[in-house]
C-alpha positions in Angstrom: 30.1 -71.4 52.0 29.5 -73.6 55.0 26.4 -73.4 57.2 24.3 -75.8 59.3 20.7 -76.8 59.1 18.0 -79.1 60.4 17.3 -81.6 57.7 14.5 -84.1 57.4 15.7 -87.0 55.4 12.4 -88.8 55.2 9.0 -89.0 56.8 8.6 -90.5 60.3 12.2 -89.5 61.2 13.8 -86.9 63.4 15.3 -83.6 62.3 19.1 -84.0 61.8 21.3 -80.9 62.4 24.2 -81.1 60.0 26.7 -78.9 58.3 25.7 -78.0 54.7 27.1 -76.2 51.7 25.3 -73.1 50.7 25.7 -71.4 47.3 25.8 -67.6 46.9 22.5 -66.0 45.8 21.8 -66.0 42.1 19.8 -63.6 40.0 16.7 -62.3 41.9 17.9 -63.8 45.2 19.3 -62.6 48.5 21.4 -64.1 51.3 19.8 -63.7 54.7 21.3 -64.1 58.1 18.4 -65.3 60.3 17.9 -64.3 63.9 15.2 -66.8 64.8 12.7 -69.3 63.4 9.3 -70.3 64.7 8.5 -74.0 65.1 5.3 -74.2 63.1 3.1 -77.3 62.9 3.3 -77.2 59.1 6.8 -78.7 59.3 5.4 -81.5 61.4 3.1 -82.3 58.5 6.3 -83.2 56.5 7.4 -85.5 59.3 4.0 -87.3 59.5 3.6 -87.4 55.7 0.4 -85.3 55.7 2.0 -82.7 53.4 4.0 -85.1 51.1 3.1 -84.9 47.4 2.2 -88.0 45.5 4.8 -89.2 43.0 2.9 -87.8 39.9 2.5 -84.4 41.5 6.1 -84.3 42.7 7.3 -85.1 39.2 5.1 -82.4 37.7 6.6 -79.8 40.0 10.1 -81.2 39.8 9.9 -81.4 43.6 12.6 -82.3 46.0 10.8 -82.7 49.3 13.4 -85.1 50.8 15.9 -84.5 52.0 14.5 -81.2 53.1 15.6 -78.2 55.3 12.6 -77.3 57.3 11.3 -74.0 58.6 9.2 -71.3 57.0 8.8 -68.7 59.8 11.9 -66.5 60.1 13.3 -63.0 60.1 16.8 -61.6 59.7 19.2 -59.3 58.0 20.3 -59.2 54.3 24.0 -59.9 53.9 24.3 -60.2 50.1 22.1 -59.7 47.0 22.3 -61.4 43.6 22.1 -59.7 40.2 18.8 -57.9 39.4 17.7 -57.4 43.0 16.2 -53.9 43.2 14.2 -53.7 46.4 16.7 -54.8 49.0 20.3 -54.0 50.0 22.7 -55.5 52.5 21.8 -54.4 56.0 18.0 -54.4 55.4 15.9 -56.2 57.9 13.3 -58.6 56.5 10.6 -61.0 57.4 10.5 -64.1 55.2 7.0 -64.7 53.9 6.2 -68.4 53.6 4.2 -67.6 50.4 6.1 -65.3 48.1 4.5 -62.2 46.6 5.8 -61.5 43.1 3.6 -58.5 42.6 3.0 -59.3 38.9 0.8 -62.4 38.6 -3.0 -62.0 38.4 -3.6 -62.8 42.1 -1.0 -60.3 43.3 -2.4 -57.7 40.9 -5.9 -57.9 42.5 -4.6 -57.8 46.0 -4.6 -61.6 46.7 -0.9 -62.0 47.4 -1.6 -65.1 49.5 -2.5 -66.8 46.2 0.6 -65.6 44.3 1.4 -68.0 41.4 4.8 -68.7 42.9 3.1 -70.2 45.9 2.2 -73.2 43.8 5.9 -74.3 44.2 6.0 -74.0 48.0 6.3 -77.7 48.5 8.7 -78.3 45.6 11.8 -77.4 47.6 13.4 -75.5 44.8 14.3 -71.8 44.3 11.4 -70.1 42.5 13.8 -68.1 40.4 15.2 -71.0 38.3 13.9 -74.2 40.0 17.3 -75.4 41.1 18.9 -75.8 44.6 21.2 -73.5 46.6 21.5 -75.8 49.6 23.5 -79.0 49.4 24.5 -81.8 51.8 28.3 -82.2 52.2 28.2 -85.3 49.9 26.7 -83.0 47.1 23.1 -84.1 47.5 20.7 -81.2 46.6 18.5 -80.3 49.6 15.0 -79.1 49.3 13.8 -76.1 51.4 10.4 -75.8 53.1 8.3 -73.1 51.3 11.3 -72.1 49.2 13.0 -70.4 52.2 14.2 -73.1 54.8 14.5 -71.1 58.1 15.9 -74.0 60.2 19.3 -72.7 59.4 21.2 -69.5 60.4 22.0 -68.5 56.8 19.8 -69.1 53.8 19.4 -68.0 50.2 15.9 -67.0 49.1 14.0 -65.2 46.4 13.6 -61.5 46.6 9.8 -62.2 46.3 9.9 -64.0 49.7 11.2 -61.0 51.6 9.2 -58.3 53.2 11.3 -55.3 54.4 10.6 -54.1 57.9 11.8 -51.2 60.1 15.2 -51.9 61.8 14.0 -51.1 65.3 11.6 -54.1 65.4 13.0 -57.1 67.3 13.8 -59.7 64.7 12.9 -62.7 67.0 9.4 -61.3 67.3 9.1 -60.3 63.7 9.9 -63.9 62.7 6.5 -65.0 64.1 4.7 -62.8 61.6 6.1 -64.8 58.6 3.5 -67.5 59.1 1.6 -68.2 62.3 0.6 -64.7 63.5 -0.5 -63.4 60.1 -2.3 -66.7 59.4 -4.3 -66.6 62.6 -4.9 -62.9 62.7 -6.0 -62.9 59.1 -8.3 -65.9 59.7 -10.4 -63.6 61.9 -9.9 -60.2 60.2 -9.8 -61.2 56.5 -11.3 -64.6 56.0 -14.0 -64.5 58.7 -14.5 -60.7 58.4 -15.3 -60.5 62.1 -17.3 -57.4 63.0 -17.8 -55.4 66.2 -20.2 -57.1 68.6 -20.1 -60.5 67.1 -19.6 -63.9 68.8 -16.6 -65.9 67.5 -15.5 -69.4 68.2 -11.8 -70.5 67.6 -11.2 -74.2 67.7 -7.6 -75.1 68.3 -5.2 -72.9 70.3 -1.7 -73.3 68.9 0.3 -70.6 67.3 -2.4 -69.9 64.7 -5.5 -70.3 66.8 -4.2 -68.0 69.5 -3.7 -65.3 66.9 -7.2 -65.9 65.5 -8.3 -65.1 69.1 -6.4 -61.8 69.1 -7.5 -61.0 65.6 -11.1 -61.4 66.6 -10.4 -59.2 69.6 -8.9 -56.5 67.5 -11.8 -56.7 65.1 -14.2 -55.9 68.0 -15.8 -59.3 68.7 -17.9 -59.2 71.9 -17.7 -62.8 72.9 -14.7 -65.1 71.9 -14.9 -68.7 72.8 -11.6 -70.5 72.7 -11.7 -74.3 72.3 -8.8 -76.7 73.1 -8.4 -79.9 75.1 -5.3 -78.5 76.9 -6.2 -76.4 80.0 -3.0 -74.4 79.9 -3.9 -73.2 76.4 -7.4 -72.3 77.4 -6.0 -70.3 80.3 -3.5 -68.5 78.1 -6.2 -67.6 75.6 -7.7 -65.1 78.0 -4.5 -63.1 77.7 -5.1 -62.8 73.9 -8.7 -61.8 74.2 -10.8 -65.0 74.8 -13.9 -64.3 77.0 -14.9 -68.0 77.4 -13.3 -71.4 76.9 -14.3 -75.0 76.3 -12.4 -78.3 76.1 -14.2 -79.6 73.0 -16.5 -78.6 70.2 -19.3 -80.6 71.9 -18.8 -78.6 75.1 -18.6 -75.4 73.1 -21.9 -76.1 71.4 -23.8 -75.9 74.7 -21.8 -72.9 75.9 -22.3 -70.9 72.7 -26.0 -71.8 72.6 -26.3 -70.4 76.1 -24.3 -67.2 75.3 -26.3 -66.4 72.2 -29.7 -67.6 73.3 -29.6 -70.3 70.8 -28.5 -68.3 67.8 -25.0 -69.7 67.8 -21.7 -67.9 66.7 -21.5 -65.4 64.0 -18.1 -66.8 62.9 -16.3 -70.0 63.7 -12.6 -70.7 62.8 -11.0 -74.1 62.7 -7.3 -73.9 63.6 -6.6 -77.4 65.0 -3.3 -79.1 64.4 -4.6 -81.5 61.7 -7.9 -81.0 59.9 -10.2 -83.9 59.1 -13.5 -84.0 57.2 -15.4 -85.1 60.3 -14.7 -81.8 62.0 -16.7 -79.8 59.5 -20.2 -80.8 60.7 -19.5 -79.8 64.3 -17.8 -76.6 63.2 -21.0 -75.7 61.2 -23.1 -76.6 64.2 -21.3 -73.9 66.1 -22.2 -71.4 63.4 -25.5 -69.5 63.2 -27.9 -69.1 60.3 -26.1 -67.1 57.5 -22.9 -67.4 59.6 -19.4 -68.1 58.3 -17.2 -71.0 59.2 -13.5 -70.7 58.2 -11.1 -73.7 57.7 -7.5 -72.6 58.2 -6.2 -75.9 59.6 -4.1 -78.0 57.2 -5.5 -81.3 56.3 -3.5 -84.3 54.9 -3.2 -83.9 51.2 -5.0 -87.2 50.8 -8.1 -86.0 52.8 -11.0 -85.8 50.4 -14.1 -86.7 52.4 -16.1 -84.1 54.3 -19.1 -84.8 56.4 -21.8 -82.3 56.8 -25.6 -82.0 56.8 -25.9 -80.7 53.2 -29.7 -80.0 53.5 -29.2 -77.8 56.6 -26.1 -76.2 55.1 -28.2 -74.8 52.3 -31.4 -74.1 54.1 -29.6 -72.1 56.9 -27.5 -70.4 54.2 -24.2 -71.0 56.1 -20.9 -70.2 54.5 -17.8 -72.5 54.6 -14.7 -70.8 53.4 -11.0 -71.8 53.0 -8.1 -69.7 54.3 -4.4 -69.7 53.6 -1.9 -67.3 55.2 -4.9 -65.5 56.7 -5.9 -64.5 53.2 -3.4 -61.7 53.7 -1.3 -59.5 51.5 2.1 -60.0 53.2 3.7 -56.8 51.9 0.8 -54.9 53.5 -0.2 -57.0 56.5 3.2 -58.0 57.9 4.2 -54.4 58.5 0.7 -53.6 59.7 0.8 -56.3 62.3 4.3 -55.3 63.4 3.1 -51.7 63.8 0.2 -53.0 66.0 2.8 -55.0 68.0 5.0 -51.9 68.6 1.9 -50.0 69.7 1.0 -52.7 72.2 -2.1 -53.9 70.5 -0.9 -57.2 69.1 0.9 -59.6 71.6 3.9 -61.4 70.3 6.2 -61.8 73.3 3.5 -63.8 75.0 3.2 -66.3 72.2 6.7 -67.8 72.7 6.6 -70.5 75.4 10.1 -71.8 74.9 13.3 -71.0 73.0 15.7 -73.6 71.7 19.1 -73.7 70.0 19.0 -75.4 66.6 20.5 -78.6 68.1 17.4 -79.0 70.3 14.8 -78.7 67.5 13.5 -82.2 68.1 12.8 -81.3 71.8 10.9 -78.2 70.5 8.6 -80.4 68.4 8.1 -82.9 71.2 7.0 -79.9 73.4 4.6 -78.9 70.6 3.1 -82.4 70.3 2.5 -82.7 74.1 0.8 -79.3 74.3 3.5 -77.5 76.2 4.1 -74.8 73.7 1.9 -72.1 72.2 4.8 -71.4 69.9 8.4 -72.7 70.2 11.2 -70.8 68.7 14.7 -71.6 67.5 17.1 -68.7 68.2 20.4 -68.5 66.3 
């Protein structure tokens, strides 16, 4: 069948919206008609090359990163199911989880669905069911798909393991945001940082993930939430999501947090900048108190291996530095939970979307992200 999609043919190029050929779903797969897709910075990491596998790793995973259909934050309606699908039927509403949850691997079995074994193939661009492609250019070239789902297209074939069924009354354009950014940010505060009532929290970087780390900290009961970002419009918007104070840089925040805590510093600090680098870790830990916890959620270039920190003080002050992916969430539990909070007015989703775009304007959407205009841009089909 014919569809259209935004394709990245190589790094440092623009997204190309083209007609494609889409195969029907095979065993264990479903066909989803998408309502919307968020424009997440992770797809920008493909453009810049930060998230491109080296040749040896790509060969090991039989990866097809380019050409690639982008997008990994979407929601829609099931229109067809392949053989062996048992949990979904046509007409079901689903959020596509950018990390699948098979429910059977060791990580899923102990409640760590964000570390599902199938997630190891997220950048391989293939279907996790049989490691082949369902998406093809009109000249027959197999197309990779971002995170095995590819939401920069109105119709996509995905594994049943990537789908989380939701209630049909939930607006699909809002539900799309929970497939990545909202859950990642919310979980950074609630799950990874384990924010407690009365604590002081610093969130560094106020994009789609950072803004949700702010509201995750608010929901967890933080008393003071310091939002850090160089863009004034984002610092102002953070107040809506629960920030009590704001700073334009980590250096500025250090003086502010010291004043707010009488020198003790923040209980929890969360790094959600657009691109993580090793020289950000020392100032992040400087914002964190003795025995406090610093969470790194931001994606670093795959080649980034050097981290700078005061190792002596790190040990002597018993600070914690922890990693976080997908908010350390269990998508089959946390996606419906967050959507319930949204429907009850406790999680803000409408306010996250700054601008909406047709698929043909996807490059403008990413330009607006780069220049700080958007908290979250969204493609609406």
